[in-house]
ZARO-158826 format. One record per residue (C-alpha): residue in three letters; residue number from 1; z, x, y. Coordinates in steps of 0.25 Angstrom, whole numbers, plus 5000, padded with zeros to 4 digits. Layout:
<rs>
R  kolnu  drenza     Z     X     Y
R    ALA     NUM     Z     X     Y
...
</rs>
This chain:
<rs>
R  kolnu  drenza     Z     X     Y
R    UNK       1  5033  5073  4967
R    UNK       2  5025  5083  4976
R    UNK       3  5018  5093  4967
R    UNK       4  5021  5107  4968
R    UNK       5  5008  5115  4971
R    UNK       6  5007  5130  4971
R    UNK       7  4996  5137  4980
R    UNK       8  4989  5148  4973
R    UNK       9  4985  5161  4981
R    UNK      10  4971  5156  4982
R    UNK      11  4976  5143  4988
R    UNK      12  4973  5134  4977
R    UNK      13  4985  5124  4973
R    UNK      14  4991  5126  4959
R    UNK      15  4999  5116  4951
R    UNK      16  5012  5122  4944
R    UNK      17  5014  5109  4936
R    UNK      18  5000  5110  4930
R    UNK      19  4998  5125  4930
R    UNK      20  4984  5123  4937
R    UNK      21  4978  5124  4950
R    UNK      22  4974  5111  4957
R    UNK      23  4960  5116  4959
R    UNK      24  4953  5130  4962
R    UNK      25  4949  5135  4975
R    UNK      26  4947  5126  4987
R    UNK      27  4932  5126  4986
R    UNK      28  4931  5123  4972
R    UNK      29  4941  5111  4974
R    UNK      30  4933  5105  4985
R    UNK      31  4920  5106  4977
R    UNK      32  4927  5100  4965
R    UNK      33  4931  5088  4973
R    UNK      34  4918  5086  4980
R    UNK      35  4909  5088  4968
R    UNK      36  4917  5085  4955
R    UNK      37  4924  5073  4960
R    UNK      38  4917  5067  4973
R    UNK      39  4903  5070  4969
R    UNK      40  4906  5069  4954
R    UNK      41  4909  5054  4956
R    UNK      42  4896  5052  4964
R    UNK      43  4903  5052  4978
R    UNK      44  4901  5049  4989
R    UNK      45  4888  5042  4985
R    UNK      46  4895  5033  4975
R    UNK      47  4904  5026  4985
R    UNK      48  4893  5024  4996
R    UNK      49  4893  5010  5001
R    UNK      50  4904  5006  4993
R    UNK      51  4916  4998  4999
R    UNK      52  4926  5007  4992
R    UNK      53  4927  5018  4982
R    UNK      54  4938  5020  4972
R    UNK      55  4941  5035  4967
R    UNK      56  4951  5038  4956
R    UNK      57  4956  5053  4955
R    UNK      58  4966  5059  4945
R    UNK      59  4974  5070  4951
R    UNK      60  4975  5070  4966
R    UNK      61  4980  5084  4967
R    UNK      62  4977  5089  4981
R    UNK      63  4968  5077  4984
R    UNK      64  4955  5085  4986
R    UNK      65  4947  5075  4978
R    UNK      66  4952  5065  4987
R    UNK      67  4950  5071  5000
R    UNK      68  4935  5075  4996
R    UNK      69  4933  5061  4992
R    UNK      70  4939  5056  5005
R    UNK      71  4931  5065  5013
R    UNK      72  4918  5062  5007
R    UNK      73  4921  5047  5009
R    UNK      74  4924  5050  5024
R    UNK      75  4911  5057  5026
R    UNK      76  4903  5047  5019
R    UNK      77  4896  5036  5027
R    UNK      78  4894  5028  5015
R    UNK      79  4908  5028  5011
R    UNK      80  4916  5016  5005
R    UNK      81  4925  5009  5015
R    UNK      82  4937  5013  5005
R    UNK      83  4939  5025  4997
R    UNK      84  4950  5023  4986
R    UNK      85  4955  5036  4980
R    UNK      86  4965  5035  4969
R    UNK      87  4971  5048  4963
R    UNK      88  4982  5051  4953
R    UNK      89  4991  5062  4955
R    UNK      90  5004  5065  4947
R    UNK      91  5009  5076  4956
R    UNK      92  5005  5075  4971
R    UNK      93  5005  5088  4979
R    UNK      94  5012  5088  4993
R    UNK      95  5005  5084  5005
R    UNK      96  5006  5098  5010
R    UNK      97  4999  5104  4998
R    UNK      98  4988  5094  4999
R    UNK      99  4986  5098  5014
R    UNK     100  4986  5113  5010
R    UNK     101  4975  5111  5000
R    UNK     102  4967  5102  5010
R    UNK     103  4967  5113  5020
R    UNK     104  4957  5120  5011
R    UNK     105  4947  5109  5015
R    UNK     106  4947  5107  5030
R    UNK     107  4937  5095  5029
R    UNK     108  4947  5088  5020
R    UNK     109  4960  5092  5028
R    UNK     110  4960  5079  5037
R    UNK     111  4959  5071  5025
R    UNK     112  4971  5078  5018
R    UNK     113  4979  5077  5030
R    UNK     114  4977  5062  5030
R    UNK     115  4981  5062  5016
R    UNK     116  4993  5070  5017
R    UNK     117  4999  5061  5028
R    UNK     118  5000  5051  5017
R    UNK     119  5004  5060  5006
R    UNK     120  5019  5056  5004
R    UNK     121  5028  5048  4996
R    UNK     122  5019  5050  4983
R    UNK     123  5029  5044  4972
R    UNK     124  5023  5041  4959
R    UNK     125  5014  5029  4961
R    UNK     126  5002  5024  4969
R    UNK     127  5001  5028  4984
R    UNK     128  4989  5023  4992
R    UNK     129  4986  5032  5004
R    UNK     130  4977  5026  5014
R    UNK     131  4968  5036  5021
R    UNK     132  4956  5036  5031
R    UNK     133  4961  5023  5038
R    UNK     134  4963  5016  5025
R    UNK     135  4949  5019  5020
R    UNK     136  4953  5030  5010
R    UNK     137  4964  5025  5000
R    UNK     138  4970  5036  4991
R    UNK     139  4979  5030  4980
R    UNK     140  4988  5041  4974
R    UNK     141  4992  5038  4960
R    UNK     142  5004  5047  4959
R    UNK     143  5008  5049  4944
R    UNK     144  5001  5051  4930
R    UNK     145  4987  5048  4931
R    UNK     146  4987  5039  4919
R    UNK     147  4999  5032  4923
R    UNK     148  4995  5030  4937
R    UNK     149  4980  5025  4934
R    UNK     150  4986  5015  4925
R    UNK     151  4995  5009  4936
R    UNK     152  4983  5007  4946
R    UNK     153  4972  4997  4947
R    UNK     154  4961  5006  4950
R    UNK     155  4945  5006  4948
R    UNK     156  4939  5019  4952
R    UNK     157  4924  5022  4956
R    UNK     158  4926  5037  4955
R    UNK     159  4936  5045  4947
R    UNK     160  4940  5059  4950
R    UNK     161  4946  5065  4937
R    UNK     162  4954  5077  4942
R    UNK     163  4967  5084  4940
R    UNK     164  4973  5097  4933
R    UNK     165  4964  5102  4921
R    UNK     166  4966  5094  4908
R    UNK     167  4973  5106  4902
R    UNK     168  4983  5106  4913
R    UNK     169  4985  5091  4915
R    UNK     170  4980  5084  4902
R    UNK     171  4987  5071  4905
R    UNK     172  4978  5070  4917
R    UNK     173  4965  5071  4908
R    UNK     174  4970  5063  4896
R    UNK     175  4963  5052  4889
R    UNK     176  4974  5042  4894
R    UNK     177  4972  5047  4909
R    UNK     178  4957  5045  4907
R    UNK     179  4959  5031  4902
R    UNK     180  4967  5028  4914
R    UNK     181  4956  5033  4923
R    UNK     182  4945  5025  4916
R    UNK     183  4954  5013  4918
R    UNK     184  4950  5015  4933
R    UNK     185  4935  5017  4932
R    UNK     186  4925  5006  4933
R    UNK     187  4911  5006  4926
R    UNK     188  4904  5018  4934
R    UNK     189  4916  5025  4939
R    UNK     190  4912  5040  4940
R    UNK     191  4922  5050  4936
R    UNK     192  4922  5066  4939
R    UNK     193  4930  5077  4934
R    UNK     194  4930  5092  4934
R    UNK     195  4934  5094  4920
R    UNK     196  4925  5092  4908
R    UNK     197  4935  5093  4897
R    UNK     198  4930  5088  4884
R    UNK     199  4942  5078  4881
R    UNK     200  4941  5072  4895
R    UNK     201  4926  5069  4893
R    UNK     202  4930  5062  4880
R    UNK     203  4941  5054  4886
R    UNK     204  4932  5050  4898
R    UNK     205  4922  5045  4888
R    UNK     206  4932  5038  4880
R    UNK     207  4936  5031  4893
R    UNK     208  4923  5026  4897
R    UNK     209  4917  5037  4905
R    UNK     210  4903  5043  4903
R    UNK     211  4905  5058  4905
R    UNK     212  4896  5069  4908
R    UNK     213  4897  5083  4913
R    UNK     214  4891  5087  4926
R    UNK     215  4890  5100  4933
R    UNK     216  4903  5106  4938
R    UNK     217  4908  5111  4951
R    UNK     218  4908  5126  4950
R    UNK     219  4915  5133  4944
R    UNK     220  4915  5122  4934
R    UNK     221  4902  5120  4926
R    UNK     222  4904  5105  4923
R    UNK     223  4911  5093  4928
R    UNK     224  4913  5079  4922
R    UNK     225  4907  5066  4927
R    UNK     226  4910  5052  4921
R    UNK     227  4906  5038  4923
R    UNK     228  4914  5026  4918
R    UNK     229  4905  5018  4909
R    UNK     230  4912  5013  4897
R    UNK     231  4905  5007  4886
R    UNK     232  4915  4996  4886
R    UNK     233  4920  4986  4897
R    UNK     234  4933  4991  4902
R    UNK     235  4944  4982  4902
R    UNK     236  4958  4982  4909
R    UNK     237  4969  4973  4909
R    UNK     238  4969  4964  4922
R    UNK     239  4978  4969  4933
R    UNK     240  4979  4956  4941
R    UNK     241  4984  4943  4936
R    UNK     242  4975  4935  4946
R    UNK     243  4963  4944  4942
R    UNK     244  4957  4956  4950
R    UNK     245  4950  4948  4960
R    UNK     246  4943  4959  4967
R    UNK     247  4931  4957  4976
R    UNK     248  4918  4953  4969
R    UNK     249  4908  4964  4969
R    UNK     250  4898  4958  4978
R    UNK     251  4909  4957  4989
R    UNK     252  4910  4972  4991
R    UNK     253  4898  4972  5001
R    UNK     254  4898  4958  5007
R    UNK     255  4905  4953  5019
R    UNK     256  4919  4947  5015
R    UNK     257  4929  4939  5023
R    UNK     258  4944  4938  5021
R    UNK     259  4953  4929  5027
R    UNK     260  4968  4934  5029
R    UNK     261  4979  4923  5031
R    UNK     262  4990  4930  5039
R    UNK     263  4990  4940  5049
R    UNK     264  5003  4947  5046
R    UNK     265  5003  4962  5040
R    UNK     266  4999  4957  5026
R    UNK     267  4987  4949  5032
R    UNK     268  4983  4960  5042
R    UNK     269  4984  4971  5031
R    UNK     270  4975  4963  5021
R    UNK     271  4965  4961  5033
R    UNK     272  4965  4976  5035
R    UNK     273  4963  4980  5021
R    UNK     274  4952  4970  5019
R    UNK     275  4945  4973  5032
R    UNK     276  4945  4988  5027
R    UNK     277  4938  4983  5015
R    UNK     278  4926  4976  5023
R    UNK     279  4932  4962  5024
R    UNK     280  4930  4953  5036
R    UNK     281  4945  4948  5038
R    UNK     282  4950  4936  5045
R    UNK     283  4965  4936  5047
R    UNK     284  4970  4922  5049
R    UNK     285  4985  4919  5054
R    UNK     286  4992  4906  5059
R    UNK     287  4997  4914  5071
R    UNK     288  4988  4918  5083
R    UNK     289  4990  4932  5081
R    UNK     290  4993  4942  5069
R    UNK     291  5007  4947  5065
R    UNK     292  5013  4933  5069
R    UNK     293  5022  4931  5057
R    UNK     294  5031  4941  5049
R    UNK     295  5022  4952  5054
R    UNK     296  5027  4949  5068
R    UNK     297  5040  4956  5065
R    UNK     298  5044  4965  5076
R    UNK     299  5045  4978  5067
R    UNK     300  5048  4980  5052
R    UNK     301  5051  4991  5043
R    UNK     302  5043  4998  5032
R    UNK     303  5050  5006  5022
R    UNK     304  5050  5008  5007
R    UNK     305  5059  5001  4997
R    UNK     306  5066  5010  4987
R    UNK     307  5073  5007  4974
R    UNK     308  5079  5015  4963
R    UNK     309  5069  5011  4953
R    UNK     310  5058  5012  4963
R    UNK     311  5055  4997  4961
R    UNK     312  5041  4989  4962
R    UNK     313  5046  4985  4977
R    UNK     314  5048  5000  4980
R    UNK     315  5035  5005  4975
R    UNK     316  5027  4994  4982
R    UNK     317  5035  4996  4995
R    UNK     318  5031  5011  4995
R    UNK     319  5017  5008  4993
R    UNK     320  5018  4998  5005
R    UNK     321  5024  5007  5014
R    UNK     322  5014  5018  5012
R    UNK     323  5003  5008  5015
R    UNK     324  5011  5003  5028
R    UNK     325  5012  5017  5033
R    UNK     326  4998  5021  5031
R    UNK     327  4993  5009  5039
R    UNK     328  5004  5010  5050
R    UNK     329  5000  5024  5052
R    UNK     330  4985  5020  5052
R    UNK     331  4986  5008  5061
R    UNK     332  4999  5008  5070
R    UNK     333  5005  5017  5081
R    UNK     334  5017  5024  5076
R    UNK     335  5030  5022  5084
R    UNK     336  5024  5009  5090
R    UNK     337  5019  5000  5079
R    UNK     338  5027  5007  5068
R    UNK     339  5035  5020  5065
R    UNK     340  5039  5028  5052
R    UNK     341  5053  5030  5056
R    UNK     342  5058  5030  5043
R    UNK     343  5068  5019  5038
R    UNK     344  5083  5020  5034
R    UNK     345  5087  5010  5022
R    UNK     346  5101  5007  5019
R    UNK     347  5101  5005  5005
R    UNK     348  5114  4997  5002
R    UNK     349  5110  4987  5013
R    UNK     350  5096  4983  5006
R    UNK     351  5094  4969  5001
R    UNK     352  5086  4971  4988
R    UNK     353  5088  4957  4983
R    UNK     354  5076  4952  4991
R    UNK     355  5067  4963  4986
R    UNK     356  5071  4974  4977
R    UNK     357  5078  4965  4967
R    UNK     358  5065  4958  4965
R    UNK     359  5058  4972  4961
R    UNK     360  5067  4979  4952
R    UNK     361  5057  4981  4941
R    UNK     362  5066  4974  4931
R    UNK     363  5080  4979  4935
R    UNK     364  5091  4969  4937
R    UNK     365  5094  4964  4951
R    UNK     366  5107  4971  4952
R    UNK     367  5101  4984  4948
R    UNK     368  5089  4983  4957
R    UNK     369  5098  4980  4969
R    UNK     370  5106  4992  4967
R    UNK     371  5093  5000  4966
R    UNK     372  5087  4994  4979
R    UNK     373  5084  5004  4989
R    UNK     374  5088  5017  4981
R    UNK     375  5078  5028  4979
R    UNK     376  5074  5029  4965
R    UNK     377  5081  5040  4957
R    UNK     378  5067  5045  4953
R    UNK     379  5064  5049  4967
R    UNK     380  5068  5064  4965
R    UNK     381  5063  5076  4960
R    UNK     382  5047  5076  4960
R    UNK     383  5047  5064  4968
R    UNK     384  5057  5066  4978
R    UNK     385  5048  5071  4990
R    UNK     386  5039  5059  4989
R    UNK     387  5050  5049  4987
R    UNK     388  5057  5055  4999
R    UNK     389  5045  5051  5007
R    UNK     390  5048  5036  5004
R    UNK     391  5063  5035  5004
R    UNK     392  5075  5045  5003
R    UNK     393  5090  5044  5006
R    UNK     394  5093  5042  5020
R    UNK     395  5099  5055  5026
R    UNK     396  5113  5056  5034
R    UNK     397  5106  5058  5047
R    UNK     398  5097  5046  5045
R    UNK     399  5109  5037  5042
R    UNK     400  5117  5042  5053
R    UNK     401  5106  5040  5063
R    UNK     402  5109  5025  5060
R    UNK     403  5124  5026  5061
R    UNK     404  5125  5026  5045
R    UNK     405  5134  5034  5037
R    UNK     406  5128  5046  5031
R    UNK     407  5131  5041  5017
R    UNK     408  5124  5027  5019
R    UNK     409  5115  5024  5007
R    UNK     410  5101  5023  5014
R    UNK     411  5087  5027  5012
R    UNK     412  5077  5033  5022
R    UNK     413  5062  5029  5021
R    UNK     414  5055  5040  5029
R    UNK     415  5042  5032  5030
R    UNK     416  5048  5019  5033
R    UNK     417  5048  5014  5047
R    UNK     418  5045  5002  5056
R    UNK     419  5032  4994  5060
R    UNK     420  5028  4983  5069
R    UNK     421  5021  4973  5059
R    UNK     422  5013  4966  5070
R    UNK     423  5007  4980  5075
R    UNK     424  5002  4982  5060
R    UNK     425  4996  4969  5059
R    UNK     426  4988  4970  5071
R    UNK     427  4983  4984  5067
R    UNK     428  4979  4979  5054
R    UNK     429  4971  4968  5059
R    UNK     430  4964  4977  5069
R    UNK     431  4951  4979  5061
R    UNK     432  4937  4974  5064
R    UNK     433  4936  4967  5051
R    UNK     434  4948  4958  5054
R    UNK     435  4949  4945  5062
R    UNK     436  4962  4938  5065
R    UNK     437  4962  4923  5067
R    UNK     438  4975  4917  5072
R    UNK     439  4980  4902  5072
R    UNK     440  4974  4901  5059
R    UNK     441  4984  4896  5048
R    UNK     442  4978  4896  5034
R    UNK     443  4984  4885  5025
R    UNK     444  4973  4884  5014
R    UNK     445  4962  4891  5007
R    UNK     446  4950  4884  5001
R    UNK     447  4939  4890  4992
R    UNK     448  4926  4885  4998
R    UNK     449  4917  4878  4988
R    UNK     450  4905  4886  4983
R    UNK     451  4910  4898  4992
R    UNK     452  4917  4911  4989
R    UNK     453  4927  4910  5001
R    UNK     454  4939  4903  5006
R    UNK     455  4942  4893  5017
R    UNK     456  4955  4896  5025
R    UNK     457  4960  4883  5031
R    UNK     458  4972  4878  5039
R    UNK     459  4981  4867  5036
R    UNK     460  4971  4857  5043
R    UNK     461  4960  4862  5034
R    UNK     462  4953  4869  5045
R    UNK     463  4945  4881  5040
R    UNK     464  4950  4894  5047
R    UNK     465  4942  4904  5039
R    UNK     466  4934  4907  5027
R    UNK     467  4934  4919  5019
R    UNK     468  4930  4926  5006
R    UNK     469  4945  4930  5003
R    UNK     470  4958  4926  5009
R    UNK     471  4971  4934  5009
R    UNK     472  4984  4926  5012
R    UNK     473  4994  4935  5020
R    UNK     474  5001  4923  5027
R    UNK     475  5015  4926  5022
R    UNK     476  5023  4914  5019
R    UNK     477  5011  4905  5023
R    UNK     478  5003  4912  5012
R    UNK     479  5010  4903  5002
R    UNK     480  5006  4889  5008
R    UNK     481  4991  4893  5010
R    UNK     482  4983  4883  5000
R    UNK     483  4972  4888  4992
R    UNK     484  4962  4878  4987
R    UNK     485  4972  4867  4989
R    UNK     486  4983  4874  4982
R    UNK     487  4995  4883  4987
R    UNK     488  4994  4898  4984
R    UNK     489  4999  4902  4971
R    UNK     490  5008  4913  4977
R    UNK     491  5015  4903  4986
R    UNK     492  5026  4901  4976
R    UNK     493  5029  4916  4977
R    UNK     494  5031  4917  4991
R    UNK     495  5044  4915  4999
R    UNK     496  5045  4914  5014
R    UNK     497  5056  4923  5021
R    UNK     498  5060  4922  5035
R    UNK     499  5063  4935  5042
R    UNK     500  5070  4936  5055
R    UNK     501  5073  4949  5063
R    UNK     502  5081  4952  5076
R    UNK     503  5074  4962  5086
R    UNK     504  5076  4967  5099
R    UNK     505  5071  4977  5110
R    UNK     506  5080  4988  5114
R    UNK     507  5084  4990  5129
R    UNK     508  5076  5001  5136
R    UNK     509  5080  5015  5132
R    UNK     510  5088  5010  5120
R    UNK     511  5079  5012  5108
R    UNK     512  5086  5019  5096
R    UNK     513  5084  5033  5093
R    UNK     514  5084  5030  5077
R    UNK     515  5072  5022  5075
R    UNK     516  5071  5021  5060
R    UNK     517  5073  5007  5054
R    UNK     518  5084  5004  5044
R    UNK     519  5084  4994  5033
R    UNK     520  5092  4989  5021
R    UNK     521  5099  4976  5026
R    UNK     522  5089  4971  5035
R    UNK     523  5079  4980  5043
R    UNK     524  5082  4987  5056
R    UNK     525  5071  4993  5065
R    UNK     526  5078  5000  5076
R    UNK     527  5065  5003  5084
R    UNK     528  5051  4998  5086
R    UNK     529  5042  4995  5097
R    UNK     530  5041  4981  5101
R    UNK     531  5031  4973  5109
R    UNK     532  5020  4977  5119
R    UNK     533  5030  4985  5127
R    UNK     534  5035  4993  5115
R    UNK     535  5049  4990  5117
R    UNK     536  5059  4997  5108
R    UNK     537  5065  4987  5098
R    UNK     538  5073  4984  5086
R    UNK     539  5072  4974  5074
R    UNK     540  5081  4970  5064
R    UNK     541  5080  4961  5052
R    UNK     542  5075  4953  5044
R    UNK     543  5082  4940  5038
R    UNK     544  5076  4937  5025
R    UNK     545  5076  4921  5025
R    UNK     546  5069  4916  5012
R    UNK     547  5063  4902  5013
R    UNK     548  5064  4901  5028
R    UNK     549  5051  4897  5035
R    UNK     550  5055  4892  5048
R    UNK     551  5050  4899  5061
R    UNK     552  5056  4901  5070
R    UNK     553  5070  4901  5064
R    UNK     554  5080  4892  5069
R    UNK     555  5090  4898  5079
R    UNK     556  5101  4898  5068
R    UNK     557  5092  4905  5059
R    UNK     558  5088  4915  5069
R    UNK     559  5102  4918  5073
R    UNK     560  5106  4920  5058
R    UNK     561  5095  4930  5056
R    UNK     562  5099  4937  5069
R    UNK     563  5113  4938  5064
R    UNK     564  5109  4943  5050
R    UNK     565  5100  4954  5056
R    UNK     566  5112  4959  5065
R    UNK     567  5121  4959  5053
R    UNK     568  5111  4967  5045
R    UNK     569  5109  4977  5056
R    UNK     570  5124  4979  5057
R    UNK     571  5124  4981  5042
R    UNK     572  5112  4990  5042
R    UNK     573  5117  4999  5054
R    UNK     574  5131  4997  5056
R    UNK     575  5133  5008  5066
R    UNK     576  5118  5012  5069
R    UNK     577  5110  5010  5081
R    UNK     578  5107  4995  5082
R    UNK     579  5108  4985  5093
R    UNK     580  5122  4979  5095
R    UNK     581  5126  4965  5093
R    UNK     582  5123  4961  5107
R    UNK     583  5109  4967  5107
R    UNK     584  5106  4962  5093
R    UNK     585  5110  4948  5098
R    UNK     586  5099  4949  5108
R    UNK     587  5088  4952  5098
R    UNK     588  5075  4944  5096
R    UNK     589  5073  4936  5084
R    UNK     590  5060  4936  5075
R    UNK     591  5057  4928  5063
R    UNK     592  5046  4926  5053
R    UNK     593  5042  4922  5039
R    UNK     594  5039  4932  5028
R    UNK     595  5034  4930  5014
R    UNK     596  5039  4936  5001
R    UNK     597  5036  4933  4986
R    UNK     598  5046  4930  4976
R    UNK     599  5046  4944  4970
R    UNK     600  5047  4950  4985
R    UNK     601  5033  4957  4983
R    UNK     602  5020  4954  4990
R    UNK     603  5009  4945  4985
R    UNK     604  4995  4952  4985
R    UNK     605  4982  4947  4978
R    UNK     606  4974  4935  4975
R    UNK     607  4981  4921  4974
R    UNK     608  4971  4915  4964
R    UNK     609  4967  4920  4950
R    UNK     610  4953  4925  4949
R    UNK     611  4950  4915  4938
R    UNK     612  4953  4903  4948
R    UNK     613  4943  4908  4958
R    UNK     614  4928  4904  4958
R    UNK     615  4918  4916  4958
R    UNK     616  4917  4923  4971
R    UNK     617  4930  4917  4977
R    UNK     618  4941  4926  4980
R    UNK     619  4955  4922  4978
R    UNK     620  4964  4922  4991
R    UNK     621  4973  4934  4991
R    UNK     622  4987  4935  4996
R    UNK     623  4995  4946  5002
R    UNK     624  5009  4941  5006
R    UNK     625  5024  4941  5003
R    UNK     626  5027  4954  5010
R    UNK     627  5041  4949  5012
R    UNK     628  5049  4959  5021
R    UNK     629  5040  4971  5018
R    UNK     630  5027  4967  5024
R    UNK     631  5026  4980  5032
R    UNK     632  5028  4988  5019
R    UNK     633  5019  4979  5009
R    UNK     634  5008  4971  5017
R    UNK     635  4998  4983  5019
R    UNK     636  5000  4987  5004
R    UNK     637  4997  4973  5000
R    UNK     638  4985  4972  5008
R    UNK     639  4979  4984  5002
R    UNK     640  4983  4980  4988
R    UNK     641  4976  4966  4991
R    UNK     642  4963  4974  4996
R    UNK     643  4963  4984  4985
R    UNK     644  4964  4973  4974
R    UNK     645  4953  4964  4980
R    UNK     646  4944  4976  4981
R    UNK     647  4947  4982  4968
R    UNK     648  4952  4995  4974
R    UNK     649  4964  5004  4969
R    UNK     650  4977  4997  4972
R    UNK     651  4987  5003  4982
R    UNK     652  4998  5002  4972
R    UNK     653  4999  5003  4957
R    UNK     654  4996  4991  4948
R    UNK     655  5011  4987  4946
R    UNK     656  5014  4986  4961
R    UNK     657  5000  4979  4964
R    UNK     658  5004  4969  4953
R    UNK     659  5018  4967  4959
R    UNK     660  5011  4963  4972
R    UNK     661  5000  4955  4967
R    UNK     662  4999  4940  4970
R    UNK     663  4995  4939  4955
R    UNK     664  5010  4938  4951
R    UNK     665  5012  4925  4958
R    UNK     666  4998  4919  4957
R    UNK     667  4994  4919  4942
</rs>
C-alpha cells in the first residue's frame, strides 16, 4: 500500500494517482503548515496549560503539518503533557520518501527520523505511533477519511482540513466527509484550511461551523477559518454500554490518586499510563515484589496472530504487538531483556480451538480452524509490502536452519521475538509517580460514605489504601475482589488457567547459533539470558490447564506437564537444534496461574454502570484476562483504559475497542 511518488525537477513531490503536486516549493509548504494550520487554529497559545491537546487532520501526506506541530509542542514550555494527533491517509507514502521530503527542513529532520523508524506495516486500519517517549501519540487512520472517522471514537480540539484540491480529490471534501469531521468536533473546536471553495463553506456551515475568510499565506489571498458552534445540541449514539465514564472536568488539574491491584504486566502498564497523565499511583500486590505471578515467566514470545479472514483476534494482536515493540525499544535493553529476532510459526501445528475459533467473525468453527494462521488472500497487490512487515511465508533457509524440510507450511513473523516479562514490569514501574506496596492482598473495595473515593481492604477488613480510582489487574484474583459487598460483575466471565513450562541453562559455550523462537504446538524460545549472571537459557511450554488453581502443582501434575512439553518440542522440531532427552529431563520447572475470559479476549474498562454510581464517584476499572498473550496485549489494553478514562482518541478502532470492553460482561 506504499504510494508511488514522483519527484519533479524542482524537488517537489507529485502524485500520479491524483495528477497533482503534494504541495509547491519547500518554503511555501513550511509556511502553509505553520501559518494556515498551526497558527490558523490558534496554536500553540490555545493548548497552553492543558493536560492534553487533540488534533485531527485529513490527509497526512508527507507529515509536514504533523512535524511542524510536534516541533512547536517540543519548543513550548507551556505545552500539554500529551499531544494527540490523528490523521487520515488512504495512500501512505514510503518511509524513504517521507525522509527525502523532511531533509529540506533540517530543524524537522530528527523528528522525521523518529517517525520513520515506526513507519512500517501500515495496513488499512488504525495504527498508533508513540513518539517523544510516549508524550506525542500519532494515530494514523489508514483508509478512506469518511469511513475511518466513523470507526473512531475521537473528539478534536483543533482540525486541520488538508488534502489534494477539491477538483482532484472531491471525496475528501464532500459533504459526507465534512459530516464525519464534524462528528469529531466539540463546541469551540477551531478548524483551518487553505481552500475557500464556496461549496466547502456551505457544507461546513450546514454541519455546525461558523465560517469566515482570513488573510491567506502568499501566494494565496485568503484562507478559511471555522469554529464549531452549532445552533443545535449535537447528539450521538452512545458507544459504551456502561457509559463513557470519563473523568469529571474538575479533575483535570487536581491531585488524583489511583490504586492498581496487581503488579504484573497489566498492572505495571496501567500504572505507567496513568502516571504519564499526572496520577499519583500506588500499586498493591499480595507478593512482596513485582512480577511474582504469571509475569515471572522466564521468557515469553511476542508475535502477531494471522488468519485468512484477518479476524478480530488478528487485528487486535497486531495493534498490541506494535505497542509492545514501542515500549520495549523505549525501556528495555535489546539482546538482554528482549530481542526482535523474528519468530517462525509452524501453521499445521497451531491450536486454534482455544483462541481462533472464538473470533471467526461469524464463520463456522470448522472453517475457522482451517483458516487459522494463514495469511489473508487480500495481503497482495497494493498491501503486499506493509503485510510482509507483519507476516510472510517462511523461506527455505529459515526452515532448514531449524532442521525442517523446505516445504514445511510455516510463517515468518519478522518483528516477533522473545522478552523477559519481569524486566518489562520493573521498567514500567520505574517512574517517580509510581509507588509499589507489597504483602498487600486486596480482597474488598468499599465506597466511603459521603466521599468520592474507595477504601481497599484485605480479608480481615484492614484498610490497605484509599484512592479516587481503583484498577483491578490481579489476574484470576480479580474475580474474587468484592465491591461494596458484592462480587465483581465480570467474575463470571473469568477463567483460571494454569500454565507450566520447562526451562534450562546451556552448558558453557553451547548456546545455539539459531536463536529465533518457534511456535505452533507450544512455544520454544531457544535462547534468552537468565538471572543476574546472564546465563544462556532456553524455555519450552506452556501447558494450558483450565480450572486448575493449585500452586505449586503436585509432583504428578508437574511430571505430566514436563512430559507434555517434551512431546510438543519433539513435534515442533523433530530434527532441529534442541536439548536431547537427557538434557530436557534435567530441566527446571515453573508454574503459575493465568486468567482468560470466556471469549478469549481481555477485559478493559469500568465494572459498574455510570447510573449505579453517586455523583463524583468513579467506578472501579479492570484490565485483565490477558490469557497467554500478556506480552502482546497488556500494554495496548493499558493505553486503551487510559484513553477511555481521559476522553482521548482510542489506540484502536471502535469495533476493536468494543470487543475488548468490560461492558460486554458487566451490563
